[in-house]
C-alpha positions in Angstrom: 65.5 -17.4 -83.7 67.5 -16.7 -80.5 64.3 -15.7 -78.7 62.6 -18.9 -79.8 65.6 -20.9 -78.6 65.6 -19.2 -75.2 61.8 -19.8 -74.9 62.4 -23.5 -75.7 65.1 -23.8 -73.0 63.0 -22.0 -70.5 60.0 -24.2 -71.2 62.1 -27.3 -70.9 63.6 -26.1 -67.6 60.2 -25.3 -66.1 58.9 -28.7 -67.2 61.9 -30.4 -65.6 61.3 -28.5 -62.4 57.6 -29.5 -62.4 58.5 -33.1 -63.0 61.0 -33.0 -60.2 58.4 -31.6 -57.8 55.9 -34.3 -58.9 58.5 -37.0 -58.4 59.3 -35.6 -55.0 55.6 -35.6 -54.0 55.3 -39.2 -55.2 58.3 -40.2 -53.0 56.8 -38.3 -50.0 53.5 -40.0 -50.5 55.2 -43.4 -50.5 57.1 -42.4 -47.3 53.8 -41.4 -45.6 52.2 -44.7 -46.7 55.1 -46.7 -45.3 54.9 -44.7 -42.1 51.2 -45.5 -41.8 52.0 -49.2 -42.4 54.7 -49.0 -39.7 52.1 -47.6 -37.4 49.9 -50.7 -38.0 52.9 -52.9 -37.4 53.8 -51.1 -34.2 50.2 -51.5 -33.0 50.4 -55.2 -33.7 53.5 -55.4 -31.6 51.7 -53.6 -28.8 48.9 -56.1 -29.0 51.3 -59.0 -29.0 53.1 -57.5 -26.0 49.8 -57.1 -24.2 48.9 -60.8 -24.8 52.4 -61.8 -23.7 52.0 -59.9 -20.5 48.6 -61.4 -19.9 49.8 -64.9 -20.5 52.7 -64.5 -18.1 50.4 -63.0 -15.4 47.7 -65.6 -15.7 49.8 -68.7 -16.5 49.7 -71.5 -14.0 51.9 -74.5 -14.6 52.5 -73.3 -18.1 48.7 -73.2 -18.7 46.3 -70.2 -19.0 42.6 -70.8 -18.7 40.6 -70.0 -21.8 37.9 -68.0 -19.9 40.5 -65.5 -18.8 42.0 -65.2 -22.2 38.6 -64.8 -23.9 37.8 -61.7 -21.9 41.1 -60.1 -22.8 40.7 -60.9 -26.5 37.1 -59.6 -26.4 38.3 -56.3 -24.9 40.9 -56.0 -27.7 38.5 -56.8 -30.5 35.7 -54.6 -29.1 38.2 -51.7 -29.1 37.6 -50.9 -25.4 41.2 -49.9 -25.1 42.2 -46.5 -26.4 43.4 -47.0 -29.9 43.1 -45.4 -33.3 43.4 -48.8 -35.1 40.4 -51.2 -35.0 41.3 -54.9 -34.3 38.9 -57.0 -36.3 40.3 -60.5 -35.5 42.9 -62.0 -33.1 43.8 -65.7 -32.8 46.4 -67.8 -31.0 47.6 -70.6 -33.3 48.9 -74.1 -32.5 51.6 -76.0 -34.4 49.2 -77.0 -37.1 48.2 -73.4 -37.8 44.8 -73.8 -36.3 43.4 -71.2 -33.9 43.5 -72.4 -30.3 41.5 -69.4 -29.1 40.2 -66.6 -31.3 37.9 -63.6 -31.2 36.4 -61.4 -33.9 35.3 -62.0 -37.5 36.3 -65.6 -38.2 35.9 -65.0 -42.0 39.1 -63.0 -42.0 41.2 -66.1 -41.0 42.3 -68.5 -43.7 45.3 -70.7 -44.1 46.4 -68.6 -47.2 47.1 -65.7 -44.8 49.6 -67.8 -42.9 51.8 -68.1 -46.0 53.4 -64.7 -45.2 53.9 -62.6 -42.2 51.9 -59.7 -43.7 49.0 -59.8 -46.1 47.1 -56.7 -47.3 43.5 -56.7 -48.4 41.1 -54.0 -49.4 39.8 -53.2 -45.9 42.2 -55.0 -43.5 45.7 -56.4 -43.1 46.6 -59.7 -41.6 49.8 -59.9 -39.5 51.2 -63.3 -38.5 53.9 -63.8 -35.9 55.3 -67.3 -35.1 56.7 -68.6 -31.8 59.4 -71.3 -31.8 58.0 -74.7 -30.8 59.2 -75.8 -27.4 60.2 -79.3 -26.5 57.9 -81.6 -24.5 59.3 -84.1 -22.1 58.2 -87.7 -22.0 56.4 -87.0 -18.8 54.2 -84.5 -20.6 55.9 -81.5 -19.2 57.5 -78.7 -21.2 59.7 -75.7 -20.5 58.4 -72.2 -21.2 55.2 -73.5 -22.8 51.8 -71.7 -22.8 48.9 -74.0 -23.1 45.3 -72.7 -23.4 42.9 -75.0 -21.7 39.4 -74.8 -20.4 39.1 -74.1 -16.6 39.4 -77.0 -14.0 36.4 -79.2 -13.2 34.3 -78.4 -10.2 36.1 -79.2 -6.9 34.8 -81.9 -4.6 36.0 -83.5 -1.5 37.6 -86.4 -3.5 39.6 -84.1 -5.8 42.2 -82.9 -3.4 43.5 -84.3 0.0 43.1 -82.2 3.0 46.2 -80.3 4.1 47.4 -80.3 7.7 46.9 -82.8 10.5 43.6 -83.0 12.4 44.0 -84.2 16.1 40.7 -86.1 16.0 42.0 -88.2 13.1 45.2 -89.3 15.0 44.6 -89.0 18.8 47.7 -91.1 19.5 50.0 -89.0 17.4 51.2 -91.9 15.3 53.2 -90.7 12.2 53.9 -92.4 8.9 57.6 -91.8 9.0 57.7 -88.7 6.8 56.1 -86.3 9.3 52.6 -86.8 8.1 50.2 -87.5 11.0 47.4 -88.6 8.6 47.2 -92.3 8.0 48.5 -93.3 4.5 45.8 -93.7 1.9 45.0 -97.1 0.6 46.7 -98.3 -2.6 43.8 -97.6 -4.9 42.6 -94.4 -3.3 41.5 -91.4 -5.4 43.2 -89.0 -3.0 46.6 -89.2 -4.7 49.6 -91.4 -5.6 50.4 -94.6 -3.6 52.2 -94.2 -0.2 55.9 -93.5 -0.2 58.4 -95.5 1.9 59.7 -93.6 4.9 62.9 -91.9 4.1 62.9 -92.7 0.3 62.4 -90.4 -2.8 59.5 -90.6 -5.1 60.0 -93.0 -7.9 59.7 -90.3 -10.6 61.8 -87.7 -8.8 64.7 -88.2 -11.0 62.7 -87.8 -14.2 61.0 -84.5 -13.2 62.4 -81.7 -15.4 64.1 -78.7 -14.0 61.7 -76.0 -12.9 59.5 -78.5 -11.1 56.4 -78.0 -13.3 54.2 -81.0 -13.4 50.8 -81.8 -14.8 47.7 -80.2 -13.5 46.0 -82.2 -10.8 43.0 -83.1 -13.0 45.3 -84.1 -15.9 47.6 -86.4 -13.9 45.6 -89.5 -14.5 45.5 -88.9 -18.3 47.7 -91.3 -20.4 50.9 -89.8 -21.9 49.8 -90.2 -25.5 46.5 -88.5 -24.9 48.2 -85.8 -22.8 50.8 -85.1 -25.5 48.1 -84.9 -28.2 46.3 -82.4 -26.0 49.4 -80.3 -25.5 50.2 -80.4 -29.3 46.7 -79.0 -30.2 46.5 -76.4 -27.3 50.0 -75.1 -27.1 50.4 -71.6 -28.4 53.0 -71.3 -31.2 51.7 -68.3 -33.2 49.6 -65.2 -33.3 47.5 -63.9 -36.1 45.9 -60.4 -36.1 43.5 -58.9 -38.6 43.5 -55.1 -38.3 41.3 -52.5 -40.1 43.1 -50.3 -42.6 40.5 -47.5 -42.4 43.0 -45.2 -40.7 45.8 -46.2 -43.1 43.6 -45.5 -46.1 42.4 -42.2 -44.6 46.0 -41.1 -44.0 47.0 -42.1 -47.5 43.9 -40.5 -49.1 44.5 -37.2 -47.2 48.2 -37.2 -48.1 47.4 -38.0 -51.7 45.1 -35.0 -52.0 47.8 -32.9 -50.4 50.4 -34.1 -52.9 47.9 -33.6 -55.7 47.3 -30.0 -54.6 51.0 -29.3 -54.3 51.6 -30.8 -57.8 48.7 -28.9 -59.2 49.9 -25.5 -57.9 53.4 -26.4 -58.9 52.1 -26.9 -62.4 50.1 -23.7 -62.3 53.2 -21.9 -61.1 55.4 -23.4 -63.8 52.7 -22.5 -66.4 52.5 -19.0 -65.0 56.3 -18.6 -65.0 56.3 -19.9 -68.6 53.7 -17.4 -69.7 55.5 -14.6 -67.8 58.7 -15.5 -69.5 57.0 -15.5 -72.9 55.3 -12.2 -72.1 58.7 -10.8 -71.1 60.1 -12.0 -74.4 57.3 -10.4 -76.3 57.6 -7.2 -74.3 61.2 -7.0 -75.1 60.5 -7.6 -78.8 57.8 -4.9 -78.6 60.1 -2.5 -77.0 62.7 -3.1 -79.7 60.0 -2.6 -82.3 58.8 0.6 -80.5 62.3 1.9 -80.5 62.7 1.1 -84.2 59.2 2.6 -84.9 60.2 5.7 -82.9 63.3 6.1 -85.0 61.3 5.5 -88.2 58.7 8.0 -87.0 61.3 10.6 -86.3 62.7 9.9 -89.8 59.3 10.2 -91.3 58.7 13.5 -89.5 61.9 14.8 -90.9 60.9 13.7 -94.4 57.4 15.2 -93.9 58.9 18.5 -92.9 61.2 18.4 -95.9 58.3 17.4 -98.2 56.2 20.2 -96.8 58.9 22.7 -97.3 59.5 21.4 -100.8 55.8 21.7 -101.6 55.7 25.2 -100.2 58.6 26.3 -102.2 57.2 24.6 -105.3 54.0 26.7 -105.2 56.0 29.9 -105.9 57.3 28.8 -109.3 53.8 27.4 -110.1 52.3 30.8 -109.3 54.8 32.4 -111.7 54.0 29.9 -114.4 50.2 30.5 -113.9 50.7 34.3 -114.1 52.7 34.1 -117.3 50.2 31.7 -118.8 47.4 34.2 -118.0 49.4 37.1 -119.5 50.0 35.1 -122.7 46.3 34.2 -123.0 45.3 37.9 -122.7 47.7 39.2 -125.4 45.7 40.7 -128.3 48.1 39.3 -130.9 48.0 35.8 -129.4 46.6 33.1 -131.6 43.5 31.2 -130.5 45.5 28.0 -130.2 48.0 29.7 -127.9 45.3 31.2 -125.8 43.7 27.8 -125.4 47.0 26.2 -124.4 47.6 29.0 -122.0 44.3 28.4 -120.3 45.1 24.7 -120.1 48.4 25.6 -118.3 46.5 27.7 -115.8 44.0 25.0 -115.1 46.7 22.3 -114.6 48.7 24.7 -112.4 45.6 25.3 -110.2 45.2 21.6 -109.8 48.8 21.1 -108.7 48.6 24.1 -106.4 45.5 22.7 -104.8 47.2 19.3 -104.2 50.2 21.0 -102.7 48.0 23.1 -100.5 46.2 19.9 -99.3 49.5 18.1 -98.7 50.8 21.0 -96.7 47.6 21.1 -94.6 47.9 17.4 -94.0 51.5 17.4 -93.1 51.2 20.4 -90.8 51.4 19.6 -87.0 48.1 20.0 -85.3 48.2 22.1 -82.2 44.7 22.5 -80.8 43.9 25.8 -79.1 40.4 25.4 -77.7 38.0 28.3 -77.6 34.2 28.6 -77.5 32.7 28.0 -81.0 29.0 27.9 -81.9 28.6 25.1 -84.4 25.6 26.5 -86.3 27.2 29.9 -86.7 30.4 28.4 -88.0 28.5 26.2 -90.5 26.5 29.2 -91.8 29.7 31.2 -92.4 31.4 28.3 -94.3 28.2 27.9 -96.4 28.3 31.6 -97.3 32.0 31.2 -98.3 31.1 28.4 -100.7 28.2 30.4 -102.1 29.6 30.6 -105.7 30.2 26.8 -105.8 26.6 26.2 -104.5 25.1 28.6 -107.1 27.1 27.0 -109.9 25.8 23.6 -109.1 22.4 24.7 -107.8 22.9 22.9 -104.5 21.0 23.9 -101.3 22.6 23.9 -97.8 20.4 23.8 -94.7 21.9 24.4 -91.3 19.6 23.1 -88.5 19.5 21.9 -85.0 20.4 23.5 -81.7 22.7 26.5 -81.4 25.2 24.6 -79.2 28.7 26.0 -78.3 31.6 23.5 -78.1 35.2 23.7 -77.1 37.3 23.5 -80.2 40.0 25.2 -82.3 38.0 27.6 -84.4 40.3 27.6 -87.4 40.6 23.8 -87.5 36.9 23.4 -87.0 36.2 25.7 -89.9 38.6 23.7 -92.0 36.7 20.5 -91.1 33.3 22.0 -92.1 34.9 23.4 -95.3 36.3 20.0 -96.4 33.1 18.1 -95.5 30.9 20.6 -97.5 33.3 20.6 -100.5 33.2 16.8 -100.4 29.4 16.9 -100.3 29.1 19.5 -103.1 31.3 17.3 -105.3 29.2 14.2 -104.5 25.7 15.4 -105.1 24.1 16.0 -108.4 22.8 19.3 -109.7 19.9 20.5 -107.6 21.0 18.4 -104.7 20.6 19.1 -101.0 23.1 19.2 -98.1 22.1 19.4 -94.4 24.2 20.3 -91.4 22.6 19.2 -88.2 23.8 19.9 -84.6 22.2 17.9 -81.8 22.8 17.3 -78.1 24.1 13.7 -77.3 24.2 14.0 -73.6 24.5 16.5 -70.8 28.1 17.4 -71.9 28.4 16.3 -75.5 27.2 17.2 -79.0 27.0 15.6 -82.4 27.6 17.2 -85.7 26.3 15.6 -89.0 26.8 16.6 -92.6 24.3 14.8 -94.8 23.8 14.7 -98.6 21.6 13.0 -101.1 24.3 12.0 -103.5 25.1 8.4 -104.5 26.6 7.6 -101.1 29.7 5.6 -100.1 29.8 1.8 -100.5 30.1 0.0 -97.2 33.4 -1.5 -98.1 34.9 2.0 -98.7 33.5 3.7 -95.6 36.7 3.0 -93.6 39.1 3.5 -96.5 37.7 6.8 -97.4 39.6 8.6 -94.6 43.0 7.3 -95.8 45.3 9.7 -97.7 45.0 9.8 -101.5 41.9 7.6 -101.4 39.1 9.3 -103.4 36.0 8.4 -105.5 35.9 11.7 -107.4 37.9 12.3 -110.5 38.8 15.9 -109.5 39.5 15.0 -105.8 43.0 15.1 -104.3 42.3 12.3 -101.7 43.6 14.4 -98.8 40.5 16.3 -97.8 38.9 13.6 -95.6 42.3 12.5 -94.3 42.8 16.1 -93.0 39.3 16.0 -91.5 40.1 12.8 -89.6 43.5 14.2 -88.5 41.9 17.3 -87.0 39.1 15.3 -85.4 41.5 12.9 -83.7 43.6 15.8 -82.5 40.5 17.1 -80.7 39.7 13.7 -79.2 36.5 13.3 -81.3 35.4 10.5 -83.5 34.2 10.5 -87.1 32.3 7.9 -89.1 30.9 7.6 -92.6 27.3 6.2 -92.6 24.6 5.6 -95.1 21.8 8.1 -95.5 18.2 7.1 -96.1 16.9 6.9 -98.8 20.2 7.7 -100.5 23.4 9.6 -99.9 26.0 9.7 -97.1 26.3 10.9 -93.6 29.5 12.1 -91.9 29.0 12.1 -88.2 31.4 13.6 -85.7 30.7 12.6 -82.0 32.1 13.4 -78.5 32.2 17.1 -79.1 32.5 18.6 -75.6 30.0 21.4 -74.9 31.4 24.7 -73.7 30.5 25.7 -70.2 
């Protein structure tokens, strides 16, 4: 329970750390997106500064000619200047929000975009900056005003008076009282205003605003109402820019992938840490179980030794009982009933003694001392040892195959062959046949098979048959094949119970190492 609680706390902690990393990445992505937006705003300020500098440089009497401004706007929109942001539309607005002069895709401009200073669309952003409206004097003049007008009309000799005296025009050197040697123009002349009195100020001198800016020469004859209407529609009071968001979206997409990768690897790391923590917990539990199993194994070994000693000591009284029963059965004066009971005591004592012997063999530690043993020769000797049992049941034993020598403990190998042959003799019927085959399984391995033509072993019992005290024979102890498997495993071999064709069973031992 404590381990499960610790695992739950660790899982919650790792999940919290991962969520914290994800939240941090979301905040960082928002910061990068805002930085990209700020870069677009900075670029718009640079463009506005460029236009302001151009208007100051090209402005004449508060007016800038549209031809000059068109070339500048065209350069900006065509991206001829070094920039990473594409300008898609630029327009200078009047007081009514109408573009005075514009360049670029006119579909990007609408009055809805003027509602806010910044409007974002799928592929572009519209930035609007306003300029405070200046005051216009009754004379049609204004202070600090930028007016975008077409260029002046073509110049002719009637547009502007000639400057400077010409001797041939006034050979007598007569002046008009204000230092001008030219004769005064007639009252309705197109060359300028009516003549001024000598030594007097112009009638409108007092009404001229500070700064001395007046109308353009070709606009002086325009009525005031028409002039004011022209100024209202051509004065610049705002700037609208439509800039591409390709770079902004590229930066956001790249950063989003980066944040996703960081979050993904953070999740993988958290998952790996969680799995590692769980494995550590399981490893600790397994270590505890191994320690307990080791203690239990030590205890079982002690019990095994004690049981083996008890079994060994028990055989001595059984041998005495057997001998006394045999003596009683051989007494001449013994009744037939007593002799029969004495023989029963001998038989049962032999059974118990055999079981004790098998148990002692099974519980004995297996220390393998490898020597060179010829398999066919060892099998023939065991078959001769069991000659009486074979003759009693009329069973034939055939030893065939190659005369191969293997590395094995000779005494233990003989016990394996003895137990397998005894098991086969008990399984076959009278007149049955047992075969011992030795074959080469590779350049350095051999295979040993003991086959019989008995009833065989059902498939569901072929693994259980090697467990202690599992037997299918009424007279069996259930330890013979368990001892065989113990010896086989001690040598590093493998044993399996298979079916024989057409009937019977096959006990196959593999991975026997050939002797050099």
